[in-house]
MITORKE-349605 format. One record per atom (N, C-alpha, C): atom name; x, y, z; residue number from 1. Coordinates in nm, 4 decimals. Example, Ala and Ser with C-alpha at 12.3 -4.5 7.8 and 13.67 -1.06 7.14 Angstrom:
BEGIN
+------+----------+----------+----------+-----+
: site :       px :       py :       pz : pos :
+------+----------+----------+----------+-----+
:    N :   1.3190 :  -0.5690 :   0.7800 :   1 :
:   CA :   1.2300 :  -0.4500 :   0.7800 :   1 :
:    C :   1.3200 :  -0.3300 :   0.7800 :   1 :
:    N :   1.2850 :  -0.2250 :   0.7080 :   2 :
:   CA :   1.3670 :  -0.1060 :   0.7140 :   2 :
:    C :   1.2900 :   0.0030 :   0.7870 :   2 :
+------+----------+----------+----------+-----+
//
This chain:
BEGIN
+------+----------+----------+----------+-----+
: site :       px :       py :       pz : pos :
+------+----------+----------+----------+-----+
:    N :   2.5147 :   6.5616 :  10.3215 :   1 :
:   CA :   2.5940 :   6.4732 :  10.4055 :   1 :
:    C :   2.5228 :   6.3401 :  10.4274 :   1 :
:    N :   2.3925 :   6.3424 :  10.4417 :   2 :
:   CA :   2.3195 :   6.2201 :  10.4670 :   2 :
:    C :   2.2658 :   6.1564 :  10.3394 :   2 :
:    N :   2.2915 :   6.2210 :  10.2240 :   3 :
:   CA :   2.2405 :   6.1640 :  10.0995 :   3 :
:    C :   2.3256 :   6.0448 :  10.0572 :   3 :
:    N :   2.2642 :   5.9580 :   9.9822 :   4 :
:   CA :   2.3287 :   5.8349 :   9.9382 :   4 :
:    C :   2.3782 :   5.8514 :   9.7953 :   4 :
:    N :   2.5024 :   5.8076 :   9.7683 :   5 :
:   CA :   2.5539 :   5.8102 :   9.6320 :   5 :
:    C :   2.4910 :   5.6957 :   9.5546 :   5 :
:    N :   2.4470 :   5.7253 :   9.4344 :   6 :
:   CA :   2.3829 :   5.6214 :   9.3533 :   6 :
:    C :   2.4614 :   5.5878 :   9.2278 :   6 :
:    N :   2.5569 :   5.6745 :   9.1880 :   7 :
:   CA :   2.6422 :   5.6458 :   9.0712 :   7 :
:    C :   2.7851 :   5.6843 :   9.1033 :   7 :
:    N :   2.8790 :   5.6248 :   9.0291 :   8 :
:   CA :   3.0201 :   5.6579 :   9.0518 :   8 :
:    C :   3.0530 :   5.7997 :   9.0070 :   8 :
:    N :   2.9702 :   5.8589 :   8.9213 :   9 :
:   CA :   2.9923 :   5.9963 :   8.8765 :   9 :
:    C :   2.9743 :   6.0958 :   8.9903 :   9 :
:    N :   2.9078 :   6.0566 :   9.0968 :  10 :
:   CA :   2.8844 :   6.1453 :   9.2104 :  10 :
:    C :   3.0028 :   6.1483 :   9.3077 :  10 :
:    N :   3.1020 :   6.0671 :   9.2847 :  11 :
:   CA :   3.2167 :   6.0635 :   9.3761 :  11 :
:    C :   3.3161 :   6.1732 :   9.3405 :  11 :
:    N :   3.3975 :   6.2107 :   9.4343 :  12 :
:   CA :   3.5022 :   6.3110 :   9.4118 :  12 :
:    C :   3.6354 :   6.2391 :   9.4021 :  12 :
:    N :   3.7230 :   6.2934 :   9.3218 :  13 :
:   CA :   3.8544 :   6.2338 :   9.3028 :  13 :
:    C :   3.9615 :   6.3402 :   9.3175 :  13 :
:    N :   4.0758 :   6.2999 :   9.3743 :  14 :
:   CA :   4.1918 :   6.3852 :   9.3836 :  14 :
:    C :   4.3067 :   6.3122 :   9.3158 :  14 :
:    N :   4.3614 :   6.3678 :   9.2106 :  15 :
:   CA :   4.4731 :   6.3003 :   9.1444 :  15 :
:    C :   4.5968 :   6.3004 :   9.2345 :  15 :
:    N :   4.6750 :   6.1972 :   9.2221 :  16 :
:   CA :   4.7969 :   6.1883 :   9.3013 :  16 :
:    C :   4.8193 :   6.0468 :   9.3497 :  16 :
:    N :   4.9200 :   6.0312 :   9.4307 :  17 :
:   CA :   4.9558 :   5.9001 :   9.4825 :  17 :
:    C :   4.9646 :   5.9062 :   9.6340 :  17 :
:    N :   4.9126 :   5.8060 :   9.6969 :  18 :
:   CA :   4.9243 :   5.7931 :   9.8419 :  18 :
:    C :   5.0083 :   5.6678 :   9.8666 :  18 :
:    N :   5.1294 :   5.6868 :   9.9160 :  19 :
:   CA :   5.2117 :   5.5674 :   9.9414 :  19 :
:    C :   5.1538 :   5.4874 :  10.0586 :  19 :
:    N :   5.1204 :   5.3644 :  10.0315 :  20 :
:   CA :   5.0647 :   5.2786 :  10.1352 :  20 :
:    C :   5.1735 :   5.1795 :  10.1747 :  20 :
:    N :   5.2366 :   5.2079 :  10.2840 :  21 :
:   CA :   5.3407 :   5.1213 :  10.3358 :  21 :
:    C :   5.3124 :   5.0966 :  10.4827 :  21 :
:    N :   5.3336 :   4.9746 :  10.5250 :  22 :
:   CA :   5.3124 :   4.9437 :  10.6651 :  22 :
:    C :   5.4004 :   4.8256 :  10.7022 :  22 :
:    N :   5.4257 :   4.8173 :  10.8277 :  23 :
:   CA :   5.4978 :   4.7040 :  10.8826 :  23 :
:    C :   5.4114 :   4.6494 :  10.9950 :  23 :
:    N :   5.3732 :   4.5240 :  10.9821 :  24 :
:   CA :   5.2946 :   4.4610 :  11.0866 :  24 :
:    C :   5.3901 :   4.3786 :  11.1713 :  24 :
:    N :   5.3927 :   4.4056 :  11.2991 :  25 :
:   CA :   5.4814 :   4.3302 :  11.3871 :  25 :
:    C :   5.4000 :   4.2346 :  11.4723 :  25 :
:    N :   5.4653 :   4.1350 :  11.5222 :  26 :
:   CA :   5.3995 :   4.0377 :  11.6088 :  26 :
:    C :   5.3867 :   4.0908 :  11.7513 :  26 :
:    N :   5.4476 :   4.2030 :  11.7802 :  27 :
:   CA :   5.4463 :   4.2581 :  11.9150 :  27 :
:    C :   5.5562 :   4.1958 :  11.9995 :  27 :
:    N :   5.5721 :   4.2433 :  12.1196 :  28 :
:   CA :   5.6811 :   4.1987 :  12.2070 :  28 :
:    C :   5.6678 :   4.0505 :  12.2402 :  28 :
:    N :   5.5519 :   4.0084 :  12.2902 :  29 :
:   CA :   5.5332 :   3.8677 :  12.3278 :  29 :
:    C :   5.5299 :   3.7787 :  12.2042 :  29 :
:    N :   5.4672 :   3.8257 :  12.0970 :  30 :
:   CA :   5.4619 :   3.7478 :  11.9731 :  30 :
:    C :   5.5995 :   3.7263 :  11.9143 :  30 :
:    N :   5.6835 :   3.8289 :  11.9191 :  31 :
:   CA :   5.8199 :   3.8147 :  11.8687 :  31 :
:    C :   5.8989 :   3.7157 :  11.9541 :  31 :
:    N :   5.8826 :   3.7224 :  12.0846 :  32 :
:   CA :   5.9510 :   3.6267 :  12.1725 :  32 :
:    C :   5.9057 :   3.4840 :  12.1410 :  32 :
:    N :   5.7730 :   3.4660 :  12.1169 :  33 :
:   CA :   5.7193 :   3.3351 :  12.0809 :  33 :
:    C :   5.7845 :   3.2837 :  11.9522 :  33 :
:    N :   5.7901 :   3.3688 :  11.8495 :  34 :
:   CA :   5.8468 :   3.3273 :  11.7208 :  34 :
:    C :   5.9972 :   3.3041 :  11.7290 :  34 :
:    N :   6.0670 :   3.3809 :  11.8114 :  35 :
:   CA :   6.2124 :   3.3585 :  11.8286 :  35 :
:    C :   6.2395 :   3.2238 :  11.8960 :  35 :
:    N :   6.1597 :   3.1881 :  11.9962 :  36 :
:   CA :   6.1767 :   3.0581 :  12.0623 :  36 :
:    C :   6.1519 :   2.9448 :  11.9627 :  36 :
:    N :   6.0528 :   2.9623 :  11.8778 :  37 :
:   CA :   6.0231 :   2.8618 :  11.7757 :  37 :
:    C :   6.1390 :   2.8517 :  11.6764 :  37 :
:    N :   6.1881 :   2.9645 :  11.6301 :  38 :
:   CA :   6.2974 :   2.9656 :  11.5320 :  38 :
:    C :   6.4277 :   2.9140 :  11.5916 :  38 :
:    N :   6.4668 :   2.9688 :  11.7047 :  39 :
:   CA :   6.6003 :   2.9404 :  11.7600 :  39 :
:    C :   6.6102 :   2.8062 :  11.8314 :  39 :
:    N :   6.5023 :   2.7656 :  11.9002 :  40 :
:   CA :   6.5121 :   2.6454 :  11.9830 :  40 :
:    C :   6.4061 :   2.5393 :  11.9513 :  40 :
:    N :   6.3170 :   2.5693 :  11.8575 :  41 :
:   CA :   6.2134 :   2.4725 :  11.8223 :  41 :
:    C :   6.1167 :   2.4464 :  11.9363 :  41 :
:    N :   6.0957 :   2.5460 :  12.0207 :  42 :
:   CA :   6.0081 :   2.5342 :  12.1368 :  42 :
:    C :   5.8946 :   2.6348 :  12.1252 :  42 :
:    N :   5.7866 :   2.6092 :  12.1980 :  43 :
:   CA :   5.6755 :   2.7021 :  12.2057 :  43 :
:    C :   5.6880 :   2.7821 :  12.3347 :  43 :
:    N :   5.6567 :   2.9106 :  12.3279 :  44 :
:   CA :   5.6731 :   2.9980 :  12.4432 :  44 :
:    C :   5.5373 :   3.0320 :  12.5037 :  44 :
:    N :   5.5268 :   3.0128 :  12.6344 :  45 :
:   CA :   5.4068 :   3.0495 :  12.7091 :  45 :
:    C :   5.4381 :   3.1709 :  12.7958 :  45 :
:    N :   5.3343 :   3.2385 :  12.8405 :  46 :
:   CA :   5.3506 :   3.3450 :  12.9397 :  46 :
:    C :   5.2518 :   3.3189 :  13.0521 :  46 :
:    N :   5.2927 :   3.3538 :  13.1750 :  47 :
:   CA :   5.2082 :   3.3294 :  13.2909 :  47 :
:    C :   5.1776 :   3.4599 :  13.3613 :  47 :
:    N :   5.0507 :   3.4758 :  13.3977 :  48 :
:   CA :   5.0070 :   3.5941 :  13.4709 :  48 :
:    C :   5.0514 :   3.5822 :  13.6165 :  48 :
:    N :   5.1175 :   3.6853 :  13.6708 :  49 :
:   CA :   5.1595 :   3.6796 :  13.8106 :  49 :
:    C :   5.0420 :   3.6929 :  13.9087 :  49 :
:    N :   4.9296 :   3.7471 :  13.8617 :  50 :
:   CA :   4.8147 :   3.7694 :  13.9488 :  50 :
:    C :   4.7254 :   3.6450 :  13.9595 :  50 :
:    N :   4.6770 :   3.5957 :  13.8447 :  51 :
:   CA :   4.5806 :   3.4848 :  13.8480 :  51 :
:    C :   4.6413 :   3.3508 :  13.8047 :  51 :
:    N :   4.7688 :   3.3512 :  13.7676 :  52 :
:   CA :   4.8443 :   3.2309 :  13.7321 :  52 :
:    C :   4.7999 :   3.1660 :  13.6001 :  52 :
:    N :   4.7169 :   3.2331 :  13.5190 :  53 :
:   CA :   4.6772 :   3.1784 :  13.3896 :  53 :
:    C :   4.7999 :   3.1710 :  13.2996 :  53 :
:    N :   4.8156 :   3.0581 :  13.2311 :  54 :
:   CA :   4.9283 :   3.0376 :  13.1396 :  54 :
:    C :   4.8743 :   3.0446 :  12.9967 :  54 :
:    N :   4.9352 :   3.1312 :  12.9151 :  55 :
:   CA :   4.8887 :   3.1538 :  12.7783 :  55 :
:    C :   4.9844 :   3.0949 :  12.6753 :  55 :
:    N :   4.9254 :   3.0357 :  12.5728 :  56 :
:   CA :   5.0008 :   2.9914 :  12.4559 :  56 :
:    C :   4.9164 :   3.0266 :  12.3344 :  56 :
:    N :   4.9729 :   3.1050 :  12.2389 :  57 :
:   CA :   5.1042 :   3.1666 :  12.2425 :  57 :
:    C :   5.1153 :   3.2709 :  12.3528 :  57 :
:    N :   5.2411 :   3.3061 :  12.3830 :  58 :
:   CA :   5.2678 :   3.4037 :  12.4886 :  58 :
:    C :   5.1968 :   3.5356 :  12.4579 :  58 :
:    N :   5.1499 :   3.6007 :  12.5644 :  59 :
:   CA :   5.0854 :   3.7315 :  12.5528 :  59 :
:    C :   5.1538 :   3.8294 :  12.6469 :  59 :
:    N :   5.1417 :   3.9573 :  12.6152 :  60 :
:   CA :   5.2050 :   4.0609 :  12.6960 :  60 :
:    C :   5.1233 :   4.0936 :  12.8202 :  60 :
:    N :   4.9897 :   4.0806 :  12.8090 :  61 :
:   CA :   4.9012 :   4.1105 :  12.9210 :  61 :
:    C :   4.8009 :   3.9974 :  12.9390 :  61 :
:    N :   4.7598 :   3.9766 :  13.0616 :  62 :
:   CA :   4.6607 :   3.8742 :  13.0933 :  62 :
:    C :   4.5229 :   3.9184 :  13.0434 :  62 :
:    N :   4.4546 :   3.8293 :  12.9762 :  63 :
:   CA :   4.3208 :   3.8598 :  12.9258 :  63 :
:    C :   4.2163 :   3.8558 :  13.0361 :  63 :
:    N :   4.2477 :   3.7968 :  13.1501 :  64 :
:   CA :   4.1518 :   3.7840 :  13.2600 :  64 :
:    C :   4.1564 :   3.9041 :  13.3543 :  64 :
:    N :   4.2780 :   3.9441 :  13.3940 :  65 :
:   CA :   4.2886 :   4.0509 :  13.4952 :  65 :
:    C :   4.3761 :   4.1684 :  13.4497 :  65 :
:    N :   4.4239 :   4.1638 :  13.3258 :  66 :
:   CA :   4.4974 :   4.2738 :  13.2631 :  66 :
:    C :   4.6338 :   4.3026 :  13.3253 :  66 :
:    N :   4.6866 :   4.2082 :  13.4007 :  67 :
:   CA :   4.8218 :   4.2222 :  13.4551 :  67 :
:    C :   4.9238 :   4.1975 :  13.3441 :  67 :
:    N :   5.0379 :   4.2643 :  13.3534 :  68 :
:   CA :   5.1454 :   4.2394 :  13.2580 :  68 :
:    C :   5.2052 :   4.1018 :  13.2867 :  68 :
:    N :   5.2260 :   4.0235 :  13.1839 :  69 :
:   CA :   5.2855 :   3.8901 :  13.2006 :  69 :
:    C :   5.4337 :   3.9002 :  13.1679 :  69 :
:    N :   5.5172 :   3.8785 :  13.2667 :  70 :
:   CA :   5.6616 :   3.8913 :  13.2492 :  70 :
:    C :   5.7326 :   3.7571 :  13.2575 :  70 :
:    N :   5.6628 :   3.6544 :  13.3020 :  71 :
:   CA :   5.7239 :   3.5231 :  13.3200 :  71 :
:    C :   5.6955 :   3.4370 :  13.1972 :  71 :
:    N :   5.8023 :   3.3989 :  13.1267 :  72 :
:   CA :   5.7914 :   3.3148 :  13.0079 :  72 :
:    C :   5.8488 :   3.1774 :  13.0369 :  72 :
:    N :   5.7924 :   3.0773 :  12.9704 :  73 :
:   CA :   5.8445 :   2.9420 :  12.9837 :  73 :
:    C :   5.8304 :   2.8715 :  12.8500 :  73 :
:    N :   5.9326 :   2.7956 :  12.8141 :  74 :
:   CA :   5.9284 :   2.7185 :  12.6907 :  74 :
:    C :   5.8703 :   2.5804 :  12.7183 :  74 :
:    N :   5.7881 :   2.5331 :  12.6236 :  75 :
:   CA :   5.7360 :   2.3969 :  12.6330 :  75 :
:    C :   5.7606 :   2.3281 :  12.4995 :  75 :
:    N :   5.7682 :   2.1969 :  12.5039 :  76 :
:   CA :   5.7856 :   2.1192 :  12.3818 :  76 :
:    C :   5.6595 :   2.1316 :  12.2957 :  76 :
:    N :   5.6749 :   2.1303 :  12.1640 :  77 :
:   CA :   5.5583 :   2.1447 :  12.0759 :  77 :
:    C :   5.4793 :   2.0152 :  12.0596 :  77 :
:    N :   5.4285 :   1.9637 :  12.1715 :  78 :
:   CA :   5.3453 :   1.8436 :  12.1721 :  78 :
:    C :   5.2145 :   1.8769 :  12.2407 :  78 :
:    N :   5.1049 :   1.8355 :  12.1785 :  79 :
:   CA :   4.9740 :   1.8648 :  12.2351 :  79 :
:    C :   4.8730 :   1.7618 :  12.1910 :  79 :
:    N :   4.7464 :   1.8038 :  12.1846 :  80 :
:   CA :   4.6420 :   1.7117 :  12.1400 :  80 :
:    C :   4.5387 :   1.7896 :  12.0588 :  80 :
:    N :   4.4676 :   1.7168 :  11.9738 :  81 :
:   CA :   4.3650 :   1.7755 :  11.8878 :  81 :
:    C :   4.2431 :   1.8079 :  11.9734 :  81 :
:    N :   4.2079 :   1.9353 :  11.9785 :  82 :
:   CA :   4.0881 :   1.9789 :  12.0508 :  82 :
:    C :   3.9662 :   1.9715 :  11.9585 :  82 :
:    N :   3.9852 :   2.0139 :  11.8342 :  83 :
:   CA :   3.8832 :   2.0026 :  11.7312 :  83 :
:    C :   3.9516 :   2.0102 :  11.5961 :  83 :
:    N :   3.8830 :   1.9695 :  11.4903 :  84 :
:   CA :   3.9449 :   1.9711 :  11.3584 :  84 :
:    C :   3.8391 :   1.9806 :  11.2495 :  84 :
:    N :   3.8859 :   2.0102 :  11.1284 :  85 :
:   CA :   3.8003 :   2.0115 :  11.0113 :  85 :
:    C :   3.8790 :   1.9573 :  10.8935 :  85 :
:    N :   3.8099 :   1.9067 :  10.7954 :  86 :
:   CA :   3.8723 :   1.8535 :  10.6747 :  86 :
:    C :   3.8312 :   1.9426 :  10.5584 :  86 :
:    N :   3.9292 :   2.0007 :  10.4899 :  87 :
:   CA :   3.9034 :   2.0871 :  10.3745 :  87 :
:    C :   3.9147 :   2.0055 :  10.2462 :  87 :
:    N :   3.8138 :   2.0167 :  10.1617 :  88 :
:   CA :   3.8129 :   1.9468 :  10.0334 :  88 :
:    C :   3.8320 :   2.0431 :   9.9167 :  88 :
:    N :   3.8272 :   2.1741 :   9.9453 :  89 :
:   CA :   3.8510 :   2.2751 :   9.8426 :  89 :
:    C :   3.9545 :   2.3746 :   9.8951 :  89 :
:    N :   4.0261 :   2.4378 :   9.8032 :  90 :
:   CA :   4.1278 :   2.5347 :   9.8437 :  90 :
:    C :   4.0659 :   2.6729 :   9.8624 :  90 :
:    N :   4.1489 :   2.7712 :   9.8872 :  91 :
:   CA :   4.1020 :   2.9070 :   9.9159 :  91 :
:    C :   4.0287 :   2.9694 :   9.7975 :  91 :
:    N :   4.0569 :   2.9191 :   9.6774 :  92 :
:   CA :   3.9908 :   2.9696 :   9.5570 :  92 :
:    C :   3.8680 :   2.8880 :   9.5184 :  92 :
:    N :   3.8309 :   2.7898 :   9.6010 :  93 :
:   CA :   3.7143 :   2.7081 :   9.5736 :  93 :
:    C :   3.7406 :   2.5918 :   9.4797 :  93 :
:    N :   3.8673 :   2.5684 :   9.4492 :  94 :
:   CA :   3.9046 :   2.4575 :   9.3620 :  94 :
:    C :   3.9203 :   2.3300 :   9.4440 :  94 :
:    N :   3.8797 :   2.2182 :   9.3861 :  95 :
:   CA :   3.8903 :   2.0895 :   9.4554 :  95 :
:    C :   4.0362 :   2.0545 :   9.4826 :  95 :
:    N :   4.0630 :   2.0073 :   9.6037 :  96 :
:   CA :   4.1968 :   1.9616 :   9.6393 :  96 :
:    C :   4.2129 :   1.8159 :   9.5974 :  96 :
:    N :   4.3291 :   1.7820 :   9.5437 :  97 :
:   CA :   4.3559 :   1.6426 :   9.5064 :  97 :
:    C :   4.3579 :   1.5546 :   9.6312 :  97 :
:    N :   4.4127 :   1.6091 :   9.7385 :  98 :
:   CA :   4.4190 :   1.5382 :   9.8659 :  98 :
:    C :   4.3577 :   1.6299 :   9.9719 :  98 :
:    N :   4.2564 :   1.5843 :  10.0458 :  99 :
:   CA :   4.1966 :   1.6696 :  10.1505 :  99 :
:    C :   4.3010 :   1.7132 :  10.2539 :  99 :
:    N :   4.2860 :   1.8352 :  10.3042 : 100 :
:   CA :   4.3745 :   1.8888 :  10.4067 : 100 :
:    C :   4.2995 :   1.8890 :  10.5401 : 100 :
:    N :   4.3692 :   1.8531 :  10.6455 : 101 :
:   CA :   4.3100 :   1.8507 :  10.7788 : 101 :
:    C :   4.3690 :   1.9666 :  10.8591 : 101 :
:    N :   4.2823 :   2.0487 :  10.9164 : 102 :
:   CA :   4.3247 :   2.1597 :  11.0012 : 102 :
:    C :   4.2696 :   2.1353 :  11.1407 : 102 :
:    N :   4.3528 :   2.1627 :  11.2407 : 103 :
:   CA :   4.3112 :   2.1338 :  11.3778 : 103 :
:    C :   4.3470 :   2.2482 :  11.4710 : 103 :
:    N :   4.2685 :   2.2586 :  11.5775 : 104 :
:   CA :   4.3030 :   2.3459 :  11.6890 : 104 :
:    C :   4.3748 :   2.2561 :  11.7883 : 104 :
:    N :   4.5023 :   2.2868 :  11.8131 : 105 :
:   CA :   4.5872 :   2.2058 :  11.9000 : 105 :
:    C :   4.5959 :   2.2737 :  12.0362 : 105 :
:    N :   4.5678 :   2.1994 :  12.1421 : 106 :
:   CA :   4.5806 :   2.2477 :  12.2796 : 106 :
:    C :   4.7066 :   2.1884 :  12.3403 : 106 :
:    N :   4.7595 :   2.2544 :  12.4414 : 107 :
:   CA :   4.8823 :   2.2124 :  12.5082 : 107 :
:    C :   4.8596 :   2.2121 :  12.6580 : 107 :
:    N :   4.9067 :   2.1076 :  12.7243 : 108 :
:   CA :   4.8816 :   2.0880 :  12.8661 : 108 :
:    C :   4.9133 :   2.2074 :  12.9528 : 108 :
:    N :   4.8205 :   2.2415 :  13.0416 : 109 :
:   CA :   4.8410 :   2.3477 :  13.1390 : 109 :
:    C :   4.8332 :   2.4883 :  13.0828 : 109 :
:    N :   4.7878 :   2.5029 :  12.9576 : 110 :
:   CA :   4.7844 :   2.6356 :  12.8970 : 110 :
:    C :   4.6430 :   2.6750 :  12.8582 : 110 :
:    N :   4.6249 :   2.8045 :  12.8451 : 111 :
:   CA :   4.5016 :   2.8626 :  12.7961 : 111 :
:    C :   4.5320 :   2.9101 :  12.6543 : 111 :
:    N :   4.4612 :   2.8603 :  12.5566 : 112 :
:   CA :   4.4870 :   2.8966 :  12.4172 : 112 :
:    C :   4.5298 :   2.7744 :  12.3395 : 112 :
:    N :   4.6033 :   2.7954 :  12.2338 : 113 :
:   CA :   4.6512 :   2.6876 :  12.1487 : 113 :
:    C :   4.6853 :   2.7412 :  12.0117 : 113 :
:    N :   4.7059 :   2.6503 :  11.9178 : 114 :
:   CA :   4.7431 :   2.6872 :  11.7819 : 114 :
:    C :   4.6517 :   2.6177 :  11.6825 : 114 :
:    N :   4.6191 :   2.6876 :  11.5764 : 115 :
:   CA :   4.5493 :   2.6267 :  11.4630 : 115 :
:    C :   4.6554 :   2.5979 :  11.3587 : 115 :
:    N :   4.6595 :   2.4737 :  11.3126 : 116 :
:   CA :   4.7604 :   2.4366 :  11.2131 : 116 :
:    C :   4.7130 :   2.3143 :  11.1363 : 116 :
:    N :   4.7882 :   2.2819 :  11.0347 : 117 :
:   CA :   4.7577 :   2.1674 :  10.9494 : 117 :
:    C :   4.8052 :   2.0393 :  11.0160 : 117 :
:    N :   4.7261 :   1.9324 :  11.0006 : 118 :
:   CA :   4.7692 :   1.7995 :  11.0429 : 118 :
:    C :   4.8253 :   1.7290 :  10.9213 : 118 :
:    N :   4.9372 :   1.6629 :  10.9390 : 119 :
:   CA :   4.9988 :   1.5898 :  10.8297 : 119 :
:    C :   5.0233 :   1.4461 :  10.8690 : 119 :
:    N :   5.0626 :   1.3672 :  10.7724 : 120 :
:   CA :   5.0978 :   1.2272 :  10.7925 : 120 :
:    C :   4.9849 :   1.1481 :  10.8577 : 120 :
:    N :   4.8616 :   1.1837 :  10.8213 : 121 :
:   CA :   4.7446 :   1.1118 :  10.8708 : 121 :
:    C :   4.6301 :   1.1314 :  10.7728 : 121 :
:    N :   4.5346 :   1.0435 :  10.7771 : 122 :
:   CA :   4.4167 :   1.0503 :  10.6916 : 122 :
:    C :   4.2966 :   1.0983 :  10.7741 : 122 :
:    N :   4.1983 :   1.1614 :  10.7091 : 123 :
:   CA :   4.0827 :   1.2116 :  10.7841 : 123 :
:    C :   4.0164 :   1.1075 :  10.8743 : 123 :
:    N :   4.0046 :   0.9837 :  10.8289 : 124 :
:   CA :   3.9385 :   0.8816 :  10.9106 : 124 :
:    C :   4.0228 :   0.8382 :  11.0315 : 124 :
:    N :   4.1513 :   0.8797 :  11.0363 : 125 :
:   CA :   4.2388 :   0.8436 :  11.1476 : 125 :
:    C :   4.2413 :   0.9499 :  11.2577 : 125 :
:    N :   4.1883 :   1.0676 :  11.2292 : 126 :
:   CA :   4.1923 :   1.1786 :  11.3253 : 126 :
:    C :   4.0811 :   1.1631 :  11.4272 : 126 :
:    N :   4.1120 :   1.1970 :  11.5526 : 127 :
:   CA :   4.0096 :   1.1950 :  11.6566 : 127 :
:    C :   4.0370 :   1.3063 :  11.7574 : 127 :
:    N :   3.9324 :   1.3528 :  11.8219 : 128 :
:   CA :   3.9457 :   1.4512 :  11.9284 : 128 :
:    C :   4.0279 :   1.3867 :  12.0397 : 128 :
:    N :   4.1264 :   1.4586 :  12.0894 : 129 :
:   CA :   4.2118 :   1.4062 :  12.1951 : 129 :
:    C :   4.3370 :   1.3358 :  12.1435 : 129 :
:    N :   4.3482 :   1.3183 :  12.0123 : 130 :
:   CA :   4.4651 :   1.2523 :  11.9545 : 130 :
:    C :   4.5906 :   1.3339 :  11.9851 : 130 :
:    N :   4.6939 :   1.2661 :  12.0351 : 131 :
:   CA :   4.8195 :   1.3340 :  12.0665 : 131 :
:    C :   4.8964 :   1.3612 :  11.9387 : 131 :
:    N :   4.9491 :   1.4843 :  11.9294 : 132 :
:   CA :   5.0237 :   1.5262 :  11.8114 : 132 :
:    C :   5.1491 :   1.6013 :  11.8531 : 132 :
:    N :   5.2438 :   1.6081 :  11.7606 : 133 :
:   CA :   5.3661 :   1.6848 :  11.7830 : 133 :
:    C :   5.3987 :   1.7625 :  11.6570 : 133 :
:    N :   5.4673 :   1.8742 :  11.6736 : 134 :
:   CA :   5.5019 :   1.9591 :  11.5608 : 134 :
:    C :   5.6151 :   1.8964 :  11.4799 : 134 :
:    N :   5.6016 :   1.9051 :  11.3487 : 135 :
:   CA :   5.7094 :   1.8700 :  11.2577 : 135 :
:    C :   5.7696 :   2.0023 :  11.2145 : 135 :
:    N :   5.8920 :   2.0280 :  11.2590 : 136 :
:   CA :   5.9567 :   2.1574 :  11.2356 : 136 :
:    C :   6.0501 :   2.1526 :  11.1164 : 136 :
:    N :   6.0665 :   2.2665 :  11.0526 : 137 :
:   CA :   6.1703 :   2.2786 :  10.9512 : 137 :
:    C :   6.3056 :   2.2603 :  11.0190 : 137 :
:    N :   6.4077 :   2.2162 :  10.9455 : 138 :
:   CA :   6.5420 :   2.2107 :  11.0042 : 138 :
:    C :   6.5821 :   2.3492 :  11.0549 : 138 :
:    N :   6.6611 :   2.3527 :  11.1626 : 139 :
:   CA :   6.6973 :   2.4777 :  11.2295 : 139 :
:    C :   6.7420 :   2.5901 :  11.1390 : 139 :
:    N :   6.8286 :   2.5624 :  11.0428 : 140 :
:   CA :   6.8821 :   2.6687 :  10.9564 : 140 :
:    C :   6.7800 :   2.7194 :  10.8550 : 140 :
:    N :   6.6716 :   2.6453 :  10.8365 : 141 :
:   CA :   6.5681 :   2.6874 :  10.7416 : 141 :
:    C :   6.4569 :   2.7673 :  10.8084 : 141 :
:    N :   6.4543 :   2.7736 :  10.9403 : 142 :
:   CA :   6.3489 :   2.8457 :  11.0110 : 142 :
:    C :   6.3688 :   2.9962 :  10.9974 : 142 :
:    N :   6.2571 :   3.0670 :  10.9847 : 143 :
:   CA :   6.2625 :   3.2114 :  10.9630 : 143 :
:    C :   6.1977 :   3.2926 :  11.0747 : 143 :
:    N :   6.1393 :   3.2267 :  11.1737 : 144 :
:   CA :   6.0685 :   3.2996 :  11.2786 : 144 :
:    C :   5.9243 :   3.3230 :  11.2408 : 144 :
:    N :   5.8636 :   3.2255 :  11.1777 : 145 :
:   CA :   5.7247 :   3.2307 :  11.1332 : 145 :
:    C :   5.6526 :   3.1077 :  11.1868 : 145 :
:    N :   5.5219 :   3.1160 :  11.1987 : 146 :
:   CA :   5.4442 :   2.9988 :  11.2394 : 146 :
:    C :   5.4617 :   2.8882 :  11.1364 : 146 :
:    N :   5.5017 :   2.9236 :  11.0153 : 147 :
:   CA :   5.5272 :   2.8244 :  10.9111 : 147 :
:    C :   5.6582 :   2.7493 :  10.9318 : 147 :
:    N :   5.7313 :   2.7819 :  11.0384 : 148 :
:   CA :   5.8462 :   2.6988 :  11.0779 : 148 :
:    C :   5.7951 :   2.5624 :  11.1244 : 148 :
:    N :   5.6691 :   2.5575 :  11.1615 : 149 :
:   CA :   5.6013 :   2.4299 :  11.1878 : 149 :
:    C :   5.5378 :   2.3908 :  11.0547 : 149 :
:    N :   5.5863 :   2.2833 :  10.9923 : 150 :
:   CA :   5.5283 :   2.2436 :  10.8637 : 150 :
:    C :   5.3903 :   2.1829 :  10.8838 : 150 :
:    N :   5.3733 :   2.1099 :  10.9947 : 151 :
:   CA :   5.2440 :   2.0522 :  11.0284 : 151 :
:    C :   5.2560 :   1.9886 :  11.1675 : 151 :
:    N :   5.1454 :   1.9435 :  11.2196 : 152 :
:   CA :   5.1448 :   1.8590 :  11.3380 : 152 :
:    C :   5.1160 :   1.7181 :  11.2902 : 152 :
:    N :   5.1782 :   1.6213 :  11.3537 : 153 :
:   CA :   5.1598 :   1.4819 :  11.3161 : 153 :
:    C :   5.1319 :   1.3992 :  11.4407 : 153 :
:    N :   5.0641 :   1.2853 :  11.4245 : 154 :
:   CA :   5.0381 :   1.1994 :  11.5411 : 154 :
:    C :   5.1689 :   1.1581 :  11.6075 : 154 :
:    N :   5.1692 :   1.1544 :  11.7411 : 155 :
:   CA :   5.2889 :   1.1099 :  11.8116 : 155 :
:    C :   5.3046 :   0.9591 :  11.7920 : 155 :
:    N :   5.4260 :   0.9165 :  11.7977 : 156 :
:   CA :   5.4548 :   0.7750 :  11.7745 : 156 :
:    C :   5.4464 :   0.6969 :  11.9020 : 156 :
+------+----------+----------+----------+-----+
//
């Protein structure tokens, strides 16, 4: 039991098939968040009734005091850049023709935020605290995914 395998010949095999199927859900609060984004183009927050912490994205339970959060509120998808990075290579390590900017976006009065791509701006134009707004897919094209936000762009 405590011995270490040193070759693949020491492993045991059982012929057959194991069906690997799963469904990953966003959960109750996550689904409500994605539905608000899809149906109304809004971001959904949840507020703890005990400590009044407001979460974005919405959560089912408070991370501070573990109370169930039942109060939801929609906010416009406008925030500011809390921090960012510029990617010069893609996920496979290949050079990007155009650098991509990814940012952690914070929203007023909330705890949390979203990580997403910044668009319609150049790396030298980005700054901490820069106000941004979500560029959403047209309503009929939204599917209830975070990708319904194509990117965040500087506010005009």
